[in-house]
Backbone as JSON, one array per atom type, in Angstrom:
{
  "sequence": "XXXXXXXXXXXXXXXXXXXXXXXXXXXXXXXXXXXXXXXXXXXXXXXXXXXXXXXXXXXXXXXXXXXXXXXXXXXXXXXXXXXXXXXXXXXXXXXXXXXXXXXXXXXXXXXXXXXXXXXXXXXXXXXXXXXXXXXXXXXXXXXXXXXXXXXXXXXXXXXXXXXXXXXXXXXXXXXXXXXXXXXXXXXXXXXXXXXXXXXXXXXXXXXXXXXXXXXXXXXXXXXXXXXXXXXXXXXXXXXXXXXXXXXXXXXXXXXXXXXXXX",
  "N": [[5.49, -67.79, -1.76], [6.56, -65.26, -1.44], [6.82, -64.41, -4.1], [4.14, -64.42, -4.95], [3.11, -62.43, -3.3], [4.49, -60.17, -4.21], [3.48, -60.06, -6.82], [0.76, -59.59, -6.32], [0.91, -57.04, -5.09], [1.99, -55.57, -7.2], [-0.03, -55.75, -9.12], [-2.07, -54.47, -7.69], [-0.94, -51.91, -7.46], [-0.85, -51.2, -10.15], [-3.57, -51.14, -10.78], [-4.42, -49.05, -9.08], [-2.97, -46.95, -10.19], [-4.12, -46.83, -12.74], [-6.69, -46.13, -11.94], [-6.25, -43.58, -10.87], [-5.41, -42.19, -13.14], [-7.74, -42.34, -14.67], [-9.5, -40.95, -13.01], [-8.28, -38.46, -12.99], [-8.63, -37.65, -15.65], [-11.39, -37.7, -15.79], [-12.32, -35.86, -13.91], [-10.88, -33.55, -14.29], [-10.14, -30.05, -14.35], [-10.79, -27.77, -16.75], [-8.57, -25.37, -18.02], [-8.09, -22.02, -19.06], [-6.02, -21.47, -21.76], [-4.98, -18.99, -22.14], [-4.55, -17.97, -19.67], [-2.08, -18.88, -18.58], [-0.43, -17.69, -20.43], [-0.89, -15.0, -19.98], [0.08, -14.89, -17.39], [2.81, -15.22, -17.84], [3.46, -12.75, -18.81], [3.28, -11.05, -16.66], [5.08, -9.4, -13.96], [5.73, -10.9, -11.63], [6.05, -10.16, -8.95], [4.2, -10.55, -6.97], [2.94, -8.79, -5.19], [0.46, -7.82, -4.54], [-0.58, -5.36, -5.18], [-2.37, -5.02, -7.21], [-4.78, -5.71, -6.21], [-5.38, -8.35, -6.02], [-4.52, -11.66, -4.8], [-2.0, -12.34, -5.76], [0.26, -12.63, -8.59], [-0.57, -14.93, -9.99], [-3.28, -15.12, -9.3], [-4.22, -12.72, -10.36], [-3.72, -13.14, -13.1], [-5.48, -15.26, -13.6], [-7.9, -13.94, -13.13], [-7.88, -11.97, -15.14], [-7.93, -13.58, -17.42], [-10.48, -14.6, -17.17], [-11.95, -12.38, -17.59], [-12.52, -10.79, -15.47], [-10.85, -8.89, -14.47], [-9.08, -5.92, -15.44], [-6.98, -5.7, -18.37], [-4.84, -4.06, -18.01], [-4.26, -4.2, -15.34], [-2.05, -4.5, -13.69], [-0.12, -2.66, -11.62], [2.6, -2.57, -11.21], [3.93, -3.44, -13.52], [2.89, -1.58, -15.29], [2.08, 0.43, -18.2], [3.56, -0.9, -20.36], [3.44, -3.7, -19.7], [0.69, -3.96, -19.59], [0.03, -3.62, -22.28], [1.2, -5.91, -23.42], [-0.3, -7.94, -22.2], [-2.78, -7.28, -23.21], [-2.45, -7.92, -25.89], [-2.25, -10.68, -25.72], [-4.83, -11.28, -24.83], [-6.27, -10.32, -26.9], [-7.44, -7.77, -27.06], [-7.96, -4.2, -26.69], [-5.59, -2.24, -24.9], [-6.41, -0.03, -23.47], [-6.97, 2.95, -21.47], [-4.33, 3.98, -19.3], [-4.09, 3.0, -15.87], [-4.83, 5.19, -13.15], [-2.07, 6.4, -11.49], [-1.16, 5.61, -8.23], [0.12, 6.34, -5.0], [1.88, 5.75, -1.9], [1.51, 7.77, 1.03], [2.9, 9.53, 3.72], [1.51, 10.74, 6.58], [2.9, 12.71, 8.25], [5.03, 15.19, 9.47], [6.84, 15.36, 11.38], [9.82, 15.66, 11.92], [13.13, 15.13, 13.36], [13.96, 17.68, 13.89], [11.81, 19.27, 14.59], [10.21, 18.09, 16.45], [9.59, 17.04, 19.86], [11.18, 15.01, 22.33], [10.37, 12.43, 24.67], [11.85, 10.54, 25.99], [14.73, 8.33, 26.01], [15.16, 5.65, 23.9], [16.22, 2.36, 24.08], [16.34, -0.54, 22.55], [14.51, -3.1, 20.8], [14.54, -2.34, 17.43], [11.98, -1.61, 16.06], [8.85, -0.36, 14.96], [6.62, -1.53, 16.12], [7.64, -2.55, 18.52], [8.45, -0.2, 19.8], [5.99, 0.95, 20.23], [5.09, -0.21, 22.54], [6.07, 1.21, 24.62], [5.43, 3.51, 27.34], [3.32, 6.12, 26.4], [3.63, 5.58, 23.77], [6.19, 5.35, 22.23], [9.26, 7.26, 21.59], [8.93, 9.94, 20.86], [7.25, 12.98, 21.8], [4.84, 13.51, 20.6], [2.12, 11.52, 20.29], [0.92, 10.61, 18.04], [2.5, 10.68, 15.85], [5.02, 9.71, 13.34], [6.97, 6.95, 14.24], [9.48, 6.3, 13.47], [11.13, 4.01, 13.2], [11.13, 2.38, 11.04], [9.46, 0.16, 10.26], [7.7, 0.17, 8.17], [9.41, 0.54, 6.0], [10.81, -1.85, 6.06], [8.83, -3.56, 5.3], [8.38, -2.94, 2.66], [8.89, -4.11, -0.54], [9.9, -2.89, -2.7], [11.76, -0.99, -2.23], [10.9, 1.6, -1.73], [10.4, 3.28, 0.37], [11.81, 5.07, 3.04], [13.35, 5.89, 6.17], [13.89, 9.15, 7.03], [15.59, 11.5, 8.78], [14.11, 10.87, 11.06], [11.5, 10.44, 10.17], [9.33, 8.57, 8.08], [9.69, 8.49, 4.57], [8.37, 8.59, 1.33], [9.43, 7.34, -1.8], [8.22, 8.37, -4.63], [8.65, 7.59, -7.23], [9.26, 4.95, -7.16], [7.27, 3.68, -5.75], [4.48, 1.47, -5.78], [2.02, 1.4, -4.73], [1.19, -0.84, -3.22], [0.35, -1.21, -0.65], [1.5, -2.47, 1.54], [3.12, -1.09, 3.32], [1.25, 0.5, 4.5], [-0.24, -1.35, 5.96], [1.77, -2.12, 7.71], [2.32, 0.02, 9.37], [1.96, 0.88, 12.66], [0.82, 3.14, 13.67], [-1.01, 4.0, 11.85], [-0.53, 5.95, 9.92], [0.01, 6.07, 7.23], [-1.28, 6.47, 4.01], [-2.94, 5.67, 0.9], [-2.75, 7.6, -1.94], [-3.74, 9.59, -4.84], [-1.15, 9.91, -7.24], [-0.98, 12.2, -8.66], [-2.04, 14.11, -7.03], [-1.95, 17.4, -5.92], [-1.63, 18.59, -3.41], [-1.21, 17.93, 0.13], [-2.05, 16.97, 3.46], [0.17, 16.99, 5.93], [0.08, 15.67, 8.51], [-1.03, 13.81, 11.31], [-2.0, 14.16, 13.81], [-4.53, 14.24, 16.23], [-5.23, 15.86, 18.28], [-6.17, 18.94, 20.01], [-5.23, 22.3, 19.02], [-3.46, 23.76, 21.0], [-2.34, 21.61, 22.45], [-1.06, 20.19, 20.45], [0.92, 22.02, 19.67], [2.62, 21.91, 21.82], [4.05, 19.62, 21.53], [4.98, 19.39, 18.94], [6.35, 21.33, 16.33], [5.41, 21.34, 13.8], [2.77, 20.62, 13.4], [-0.76, 20.07, 12.64], [-3.1, 22.41, 13.74], [-5.78, 22.42, 13.82], [-7.43, 24.62, 13.2], [-9.25, 25.27, 11.22], [-9.2, 27.15, 9.17], [-8.42, 26.43, 6.61], [-10.57, 24.9, 5.79], [-12.65, 26.73, 5.61], [-11.64, 28.31, 3.6], [-11.64, 26.77, 1.3], [-13.33, 26.48, -1.72], [-14.57, 24.38, -2.85], [-15.39, 22.43, -1.2], [-13.58, 20.49, -0.51], [-11.89, 20.21, 1.63], [-11.91, 19.16, 4.92], [-12.4, 18.99, 8.51], [-11.26, 16.39, 10.43], [-11.4, 14.89, 13.33], [-10.0, 17.06, 14.53], [-8.01, 17.45, 12.69], [-6.97, 18.53, 9.49], [-8.3, 17.33, 6.41], [-8.08, 16.17, 3.09], [-10.23, 15.75, 0.38], [-9.61, 14.09, -2.4], [-11.06, 13.71, -4.68], [-12.57, 15.91, -4.95], [-10.81, 18.03, -4.79], [-9.22, 20.66, -6.53], [-6.73, 21.61, -6.68], [-6.11, 24.3, -6.24], [-4.71, 25.57, -4.24], [-5.38, 27.37, -2.26], [-6.05, 26.62, 0.33], [-3.6, 25.85, 1.38], [-2.26, 28.26, 1.34], [-3.56, 29.69, 3.35], [-3.11, 28.24, 5.63], [-1.96, 28.41, 8.84], [-0.1, 26.86, 10.15], [1.36, 25.82, 8.15], [1.16, 23.23, 7.23], [-0.21, 22.05, 5.23], [0.9, 21.05, 2.29], [2.74, 21.31, -0.82], [3.02, 18.5, -2.94]],
  "CA": [[4.71, -66.76, -1.06], [7.14, -63.94, -1.74], [6.48, -64.06, -5.48], [2.71, -64.09, -5.02], [2.92, -61.13, -2.64], [4.98, -59.14, -5.15], [2.52, -59.99, -7.94], [-0.46, -58.92, -5.82], [1.22, -55.61, -4.91], [2.17, -54.96, -8.52], [-1.37, -55.61, -9.73], [-2.78, -53.42, -6.95], [-0.37, -50.63, -7.85], [-1.28, -50.91, -11.52], [-4.99, -50.75, -10.73], [-4.5, -47.72, -8.48], [-2.47, -45.99, -11.17], [-5.16, -46.66, -13.76], [-7.81, -45.39, -11.33], [-5.85, -42.17, -10.76], [-5.43, -41.63, -14.49], [-9.14, -42.2, -15.05], [-10.08, -39.87, -12.2], [-7.73, -37.19, -13.46], [-9.28, -37.29, -16.9], [-12.81, -37.53, -15.57], [-12.64, -34.7, -13.07], [-9.96, -32.45, -14.5], [-10.72, -28.73, -14.58], [-10.22, -27.14, -17.94], [-8.04, -24.03, -17.79], [-7.94, -21.2, -20.25], [-4.6, -21.38, -22.1], [-4.55, -17.6, -22.06], [-4.15, -17.66, -18.29], [-0.64, -19.06, -18.45], [0.22, -16.7, -21.29], [-0.96, -13.73, -19.24], [0.99, -15.0, -16.24], [4.17, -15.02, -18.34], [3.66, -11.31, -19.04], [3.31, -10.33, -15.39], [6.44, -9.35, -13.41], [5.98, -11.93, -10.63], [6.35, -9.63, -7.62], [3.19, -11.04, -6.02], [2.86, -7.75, -4.16], [-0.93, -7.56, -4.18], [-0.98, -4.0, -5.51], [-3.48, -5.08, -8.18], [-6.0, -6.04, -5.51], [-5.51, -9.8, -5.97], [-3.55, -12.29, -3.89], [-0.7, -12.4, -6.39], [0.23, -12.61, -10.05], [-1.37, -16.05, -10.47], [-4.69, -14.77, -9.13], [-4.53, -11.67, -11.33], [-3.75, -13.76, -14.42], [-6.74, -16.0, -13.7], [-9.0, -12.97, -13.21], [-7.82, -11.35, -16.46], [-8.38, -14.58, -18.4], [-11.94, -14.74, -17.02], [-12.59, -11.11, -17.87], [-12.9, -10.16, -14.2], [-9.89, -7.84, -14.15], [-8.62, -5.27, -16.66], [-5.68, -6.17, -18.87], [-3.8, -3.17, -17.49], [-4.46, -4.21, -13.9], [-0.8, -4.63, -12.92], [0.52, -1.35, -11.46], [4.07, -2.69, -11.23], [4.35, -3.49, -14.92], [2.47, -0.37, -15.96], [1.57, 0.39, -19.56], [4.18, -1.93, -21.21], [2.87, -5.01, -19.39], [-0.71, -3.9, -19.99], [-0.04, -3.82, -23.73], [1.5, -7.32, -23.68], [-1.46, -8.73, -21.78], [-3.86, -6.97, -24.15], [-2.21, -8.7, -27.11], [-2.62, -12.07, -25.42], [-6.28, -11.37, -24.71], [-6.89, -9.88, -28.15], [-8.26, -6.58, -26.82], [-7.2, -2.96, -26.54], [-5.07, -2.04, -23.54], [-7.2, 1.0, -22.82], [-6.24, 4.01, -20.78], [-3.54, 3.53, -18.16], [-4.69, 3.25, -14.57], [-4.29, 6.33, -12.42], [-1.0, 6.0, -10.58], [-1.37, 5.95, -6.84], [1.33, 6.14, -4.2], [1.73, 5.88, -0.45], [1.84, 9.09, 1.58], [3.05, 9.5, 5.17], [0.9, 11.94, 7.15], [3.67, 13.22, 9.38], [6.18, 16.04, 9.16], [7.53, 15.51, 12.66], [11.23, 15.27, 11.88], [13.86, 15.35, 14.6], [14.19, 19.11, 14.08], [10.62, 20.01, 15.02], [9.49, 17.36, 17.5], [10.22, 16.9, 21.17], [11.26, 13.63, 22.79], [10.06, 12.2, 26.08], [12.79, 9.61, 26.6], [15.68, 7.68, 25.12], [14.76, 4.25, 23.78], [17.24, 1.39, 23.7], [15.63, -1.8, 22.48], [14.28, -3.61, 19.46], [14.31, -1.2, 16.53], [10.79, -1.71, 15.22], [7.77, 0.51, 15.43], [5.76, -2.3, 17.0], [8.27, -2.62, 19.83], [8.41, 1.14, 20.39], [4.61, 1.23, 20.62], [4.83, -0.75, 23.87], [6.53, 2.17, 25.62], [4.42, 4.47, 27.8], [3.29, 7.26, 25.49], [3.81, 5.08, 22.4], [7.42, 5.73, 21.56], [10.15, 8.28, 22.14], [8.46, 11.29, 20.57], [6.17, 13.5, 22.64], [3.59, 13.37, 19.83], [1.72, 10.12, 20.3], [0.28, 10.3, 16.77], [3.46, 10.84, 14.77], [5.86, 8.61, 12.86], [7.88, 6.48, 15.28], [10.8, 6.41, 12.87], [11.97, 2.81, 13.28], [11.2, 1.78, 9.72], [8.71, -1.07, 9.99], [7.14, 0.33, 6.82], [10.5, 0.33, 5.04], [11.12, -3.28, 6.05], [7.73, -4.26, 4.61], [8.34, -2.56, 1.24], [9.79, -4.91, -1.37], [10.3, -2.09, -3.86], [12.73, 0.01, -1.76], [10.25, 2.88, -2.04], [10.17, 4.09, 1.57], [12.95, 5.08, 3.95], [13.26, 6.84, 7.28], [14.82, 10.28, 6.85], [15.51, 12.47, 9.88], [13.1, 10.48, 12.03], [10.17, 10.28, 9.58], [9.3, 7.79, 6.85], [9.49, 9.29, 3.35], [8.09, 7.71, 0.19], [9.97, 7.66, -3.12], [7.05, 8.19, -5.49], [9.03, 6.97, -8.5], [9.37, 3.51, -6.95], [6.08, 3.16, -5.07], [3.44, 0.88, -6.63], [0.77, 1.44, -3.95], [0.78, -2.2, -2.84], [-0.33, -1.11, 0.63], [2.15, -3.21, 2.62], [3.58, -0.12, 4.32], [0.04, 0.93, 5.21], [-0.54, -2.4, 6.94], [2.87, -2.26, 8.66], [2.42, 1.19, 10.26], [1.06, 0.74, 13.81], [0.19, 4.43, 13.94], [-2.02, 4.28, 10.84], [-0.19, 7.25, 9.34], [0.27, 5.99, 5.79], [-2.46, 6.25, 3.18], [-2.7, 5.63, -0.55], [-3.37, 8.78, -2.56], [-3.36, 9.76, -6.25], [0.18, 10.48, -7.41], [-1.14, 13.54, -9.23], [-2.59, 15.04, -6.04], [-0.99, 18.48, -5.76], [-1.48, 19.0, -2.02], [-1.44, 16.9, 1.13], [-1.95, 17.38, 4.86], [1.25, 16.15, 6.44], [-0.04, 15.55, 9.95], [-2.09, 12.9, 11.72], [-2.34, 14.43, 15.21], [-5.96, 14.56, 16.37], [-5.44, 16.7, 19.46], [-6.44, 20.34, 19.74], [-4.05, 23.09, 18.7], [-2.48, 24.01, 22.07], [-1.64, 20.37, 22.8], [-0.17, 19.88, 19.32], [2.06, 22.93, 19.7], [3.54, 21.54, 22.89], [4.83, 18.43, 21.19], [5.54, 19.45, 17.58], [6.26, 22.65, 15.68], [4.93, 21.19, 12.43], [1.5, 19.89, 13.46], [-2.02, 20.74, 12.34], [-3.7, 22.92, 14.97], [-7.23, 22.27, 13.73], [-8.09, 25.93, 13.26], [-10.35, 25.3, 10.27], [-9.07, 28.19, 8.13], [-8.35, 25.76, 5.31], [-11.92, 24.45, 5.45], [-13.43, 27.92, 5.2], [-11.06, 28.88, 2.4], [-11.88, 25.9, 0.14], [-14.59, 26.77, -2.38], [-15.07, 23.17, -3.48], [-15.75, 21.47, -0.17], [-12.61, 19.38, -0.55], [-11.15, 20.16, 2.89], [-12.74, 19.03, 6.12], [-11.69, 18.65, 9.73], [-11.59, 15.07, 10.94], [-10.66, 14.73, 14.58], [-9.13, 18.24, 14.71], [-6.97, 17.47, 11.67], [-7.47, 18.77, 8.14], [-8.29, 16.17, 5.51], [-8.4, 16.58, 1.71], [-10.94, 14.81, -0.49], [-8.93, 14.28, -3.68], [-12.02, 13.7, -5.77], [-13.11, 17.27, -5.04], [-9.72, 19.01, -4.82], [-8.82, 21.12, -7.86], [-5.34, 22.03, -6.61], [-5.95, 25.76, -6.31], [-3.68, 25.96, -3.27], [-5.84, 28.4, -1.31], [-5.98, 26.07, 1.69], [-2.19, 25.88, 1.8], [-1.9, 29.66, 1.57], [-4.15, 30.17, 4.59], [-2.74, 27.38, 6.75], [-0.95, 29.09, 9.68], [0.93, 25.9, 10.55], [2.05, 25.44, 6.91], [1.2, 21.77, 7.21], [-0.75, 21.65, 3.93], [2.09, 21.31, 1.49], [2.81, 20.78, -2.18], [3.64, 17.19, -3.02]],
  "C": [[5.23, -65.35, -1.38], [6.75, -63.49, -3.14], [5.02, -63.66, -5.6], [2.41, -62.74, -4.39], [3.34, -59.99, -3.56], [3.99, -58.95, -6.3], [1.26, -59.24, -7.51], [-0.22, -57.41, -5.66], [1.37, -54.9, -6.25], [0.83, -54.74, -9.2], [-2.16, -54.5, -9.04], [-2.27, -52.04, -7.33], [-0.79, -50.22, -9.24], [-2.73, -50.44, -11.55], [-5.17, -49.35, -10.15], [-4.03, -46.65, -9.45], [-3.5, -45.72, -12.26], [-6.34, -45.87, -13.23], [-7.5, -43.91, -11.22], [-5.88, -41.48, -12.12], [-6.86, -41.37, -14.93], [-9.79, -41.03, -14.31], [-9.58, -38.52, -12.66], [-8.38, -36.72, -14.74], [-10.75, -36.95, -16.71], [-13.13, -36.21, -14.88], [-11.7, -33.52, -13.28], [-10.7, -31.15, -14.82], [-10.02, -28.08, -15.77], [-9.76, -25.71, -17.61], [-7.88, -23.31, -19.11], [-6.45, -21.08, -20.57], [-4.07, -19.95, -22.04], [-4.07, -17.24, -20.66], [-2.66, -17.79, -18.1], [0.13, -18.05, -19.29], [0.23, -15.33, -20.62], [0.03, -13.76, -18.08], [2.43, -14.78, -16.65], [4.48, -13.53, -18.54], [3.85, -10.54, -17.73], [4.68, -10.42, -14.74], [6.75, -10.37, -12.33], [6.34, -11.42, -9.26], [5.41, -10.17, -6.54], [2.99, -10.07, -4.86], [1.44, -7.48, -3.71], [-1.41, -6.16, -4.52], [-2.16, -3.95, -6.48], [-4.81, -5.35, -7.51], [-6.27, -7.53, -5.42], [-4.38, -10.39, -5.13], [-2.15, -12.35, -4.46], [-0.85, -12.43, -7.89], [-0.6, -13.76, -10.63], [-2.86, -15.72, -10.41], [-5.1, -13.69, -10.12], [-4.65, -12.25, -12.73], [-5.06, -14.52, -14.63], [-7.92, -15.05, -13.87], [-9.04, -12.28, -14.58], [-8.34, -12.32, -17.52], [-9.89, -14.77, -18.36], [-12.69, -13.46, -17.35], [-13.03, -10.38, -16.62], [-11.97, -9.04, -13.79], [-9.42, -7.21, -15.46], [-7.25, -5.76, -17.08], [-4.53, -5.29, -18.39], [-3.87, -3.09, -15.97], [-3.21, -4.33, -13.07], [-0.12, -3.27, -12.81], [2.03, -1.4, -11.5], [4.58, -2.66, -12.67], [3.97, -2.26, -15.71], [1.97, -0.61, -17.38], [2.23, -0.69, -20.43], [3.6, -3.33, -20.97], [1.41, -5.06, -19.79], [-0.88, -4.15, -21.48], [0.25, -5.28, -24.11], [0.3, -8.21, -23.35], [-2.62, -8.51, -22.74], [-3.7, -7.76, -25.45], [-2.58, -10.18, -26.9], [-4.13, -12.25, -25.42], [-7.01, -10.92, -25.97], [-7.8, -8.69, -27.99], [-7.34, -5.36, -26.79], [-6.76, -2.8, -25.09], [-5.88, -1.02, -22.78], [-6.32, 2.02, -22.12], [-5.5, 3.44, -19.57], [-4.25, 3.88, -16.85], [-4.04, 4.45, -13.91], [-3.25, 5.84, -11.42], [-1.31, 6.49, -9.18], [-0.11, 5.6, -6.06], [0.99, 6.26, -2.72], [2.15, 7.28, -0.02], [1.85, 8.99, 3.1], [2.55, 10.81, 5.76], [1.64, 12.38, 8.42], [4.85, 14.03, 8.87], [7.05, 16.23, 10.39], [8.95, 14.99, 12.66], [11.9, 15.58, 13.23], [14.07, 16.83, 14.91], [13.01, 19.83, 14.71], [9.84, 19.3, 16.13], [10.29, 17.32, 18.79], [10.18, 15.44, 21.59], [10.97, 13.53, 24.29], [11.12, 11.35, 26.78], [13.81, 9.15, 25.56], [15.34, 6.2, 25.1], [15.94, 3.41, 23.33], [16.56, 0.02, 23.73], [15.49, -2.26, 21.05], [13.86, -2.47, 18.54], [13.18, -1.47, 15.54], [9.73, -0.81, 15.81], [6.84, -0.22, 16.38], [6.32, -2.37, 18.41], [8.2, -1.27, 20.53], [7.01, 1.5, 20.88], [4.29, 0.72, 22.02], [5.31, 0.17, 24.98], [5.37, 3.02, 26.11], [4.45, 5.71, 26.91], [3.54, 6.88, 24.05], [5.04, 5.64, 21.72], [8.18, 6.85, 22.25], [9.57, 9.68, 21.99], [7.3, 11.7, 21.47], [4.82, 13.42, 21.93], [3.24, 11.9, 19.74], [1.03, 9.69, 19.0], [1.27, 10.25, 15.61], [4.22, 9.58, 14.39], [6.88, 8.24, 13.93], [9.32, 6.43, 14.78], [11.7, 5.19, 12.94], [11.89, 1.95, 12.02], [10.5, 0.45, 9.51], [8.09, -1.03, 8.6], [8.2, 0.06, 5.76], [10.86, -1.14, 4.94], [10.06, -4.06, 5.29], [7.72, -4.01, 3.12], [9.36, -3.36, 0.44], [10.29, -4.16, -2.6], [11.3, -0.98, -3.49], [12.2, 1.42, -1.98], [10.02, 3.75, -0.81], [11.35, 3.93, 2.52], [12.7, 6.1, 5.06], [14.34, 7.89, 7.11], [14.58, 11.28, 7.98], [14.33, 12.16, 10.81], [11.71, 10.25, 11.48], [10.27, 9.47, 8.3], [8.96, 8.68, 5.66], [9.35, 8.33, 2.18], [8.75, 8.23, -1.07], [8.87, 7.35, -4.12], [7.39, 7.51, -6.81], [9.11, 5.45, -8.38], [8.1, 2.88, -6.4], [5.05, 2.64, -6.07], [2.1, 0.8, -5.9], [0.28, 0.05, -3.58], [0.09, -2.22, -1.49], [0.35, -1.84, 1.78], [2.69, -2.28, 3.71], [2.4, 0.38, 5.14], [-0.29, -0.06, 6.32], [0.52, -2.49, 8.03], [2.94, -1.12, 9.67], [1.46, 1.06, 11.44], [0.34, 2.03, 14.17], [-0.92, 4.76, 12.94], [-1.8, 5.6, 10.12], [-0.04, 7.23, 7.82], [-1.02, 5.7, 5.05], [-2.07, 6.25, 1.72], [-3.47, 6.76, -1.19], [-2.99, 8.83, -4.04], [-1.98, 10.41, -6.36], [0.09, 11.91, -7.94], [-1.69, 14.55, -8.23], [-1.57, 16.14, -5.74], [-0.68, 18.83, -4.31], [-1.73, 17.83, -1.08], [-1.29, 17.5, 2.52], [-0.96, 16.45, 5.54], [1.23, 16.09, 7.96], [-1.2, 14.61, 10.27], [-2.49, 13.1, 13.17], [-3.79, 14.87, 15.33], [-6.27, 15.37, 17.62], [-5.75, 18.14, 19.06], [-5.13, 21.12, 19.64], [-3.04, 23.3, 19.8], [-1.68, 22.77, 22.46], [-0.65, 19.99, 21.7], [1.08, 20.73, 19.38], [3.07, 22.58, 20.77], [4.47, 20.4, 22.49], [5.49, 18.49, 19.82], [5.33, 20.83, 16.98], [5.7, 22.57, 14.27], [3.61, 20.43, 12.38], [0.31, 20.73, 13.1], [-2.67, 21.16, 13.65], [-5.23, 22.91, 14.91], [-8.0, 23.57, 13.74], [-9.26, 26.05, 12.3], [-10.28, 26.38, 9.21], [-9.05, 27.57, 6.74], [-9.74, 25.32, 4.84], [-12.74, 25.61, 4.92], [-12.91, 28.51, 3.9], [-11.41, 28.08, 1.15], [-13.27, 26.14, -0.43], [-15.25, 25.52, -2.96], [-15.45, 22.08, -2.47], [-14.81, 20.28, -0.08], [-11.86, 19.2, 0.76], [-12.12, 20.12, 4.05], [-11.84, 18.77, 7.32], [-12.18, 17.3, 10.22], [-10.75, 14.82, 12.19], [-9.64, 15.81, 14.79], [-7.99, 18.31, 13.71], [-7.58, 17.67, 10.3], [-7.33, 17.52, 7.28], [-8.75, 16.62, 4.14], [-9.09, 15.45, 0.97], [-10.4, 15.03, -1.91], [-9.87, 14.22, -4.88], [-12.63, 15.08, -5.98], [-12.02, 18.33, -5.21], [-9.34, 19.37, -6.26], [-7.39, 21.65, -7.85], [-5.13, 23.52, -6.67], [-4.92, 26.28, -5.33], [-4.11, 26.98, -2.25], [-5.78, 27.91, 0.13], [-4.56, 26.15, 2.23], [-1.75, 27.31, 2.12], [-2.38, 30.15, 2.93], [-3.71, 29.38, 5.82], [-1.66, 28.04, 7.6], [0.19, 28.15, 10.1], [1.77, 25.45, 9.36], [2.21, 23.92, 6.81], [0.51, 21.2, 5.98], [0.3, 22.05, 2.9], [1.96, 20.73, 0.07], [3.53, 19.42, -2.15], [4.67, 17.14, -4.16]]
}
């Protein structure tokens, strides 16, 4: 009985193995060999800065012709050229470099505090305080570095109470943007000459009570811009980088000096 049982199990296992082999051959999905070659060229950060879920997804999209060969912002032009050779095409012009920008200049020197916080050192935890953190400005950088913790490229650090981006390291992956509970970080062209370093949406008198470096919403910058690149959005100046020519007239007229050279 034992021998017959073993024989039956062996035959059943053999049949199942043959069935699996047959099914694998019958239903296998053909993959483009270039996909794996492209994947070898990519750095493997899986940061999502390219707009895809990771390097595997980008490699698949490039192999299918759905993504440009220079679509990896981390690898830049050198990686783009390697991928182009694999795909047998020209690398083309390099993508415009974009970086994260923190819309707050409220350092410890110019802001006022409402309280002393002793607790978990994350921005999310500080947001649970009445008034959303220690600083009197409820729109400013909380300064506990949740954005820095989210950045895998060491491109953002808290300096004097405000997050600051190292543009040479930033790849615009957007993880700091997602990590900021205040919504203060945006992705802008690295070549943008000017930026509004404030996110406070209150009116001028209220802003002045809580921060000496806030936008007062006076609108002088809007009236000064000849290209329609500056608008007021919620009492705060905003620059449309597709229209901005970098003349600097808005910065010259800004009484709060919150429109600054980058």
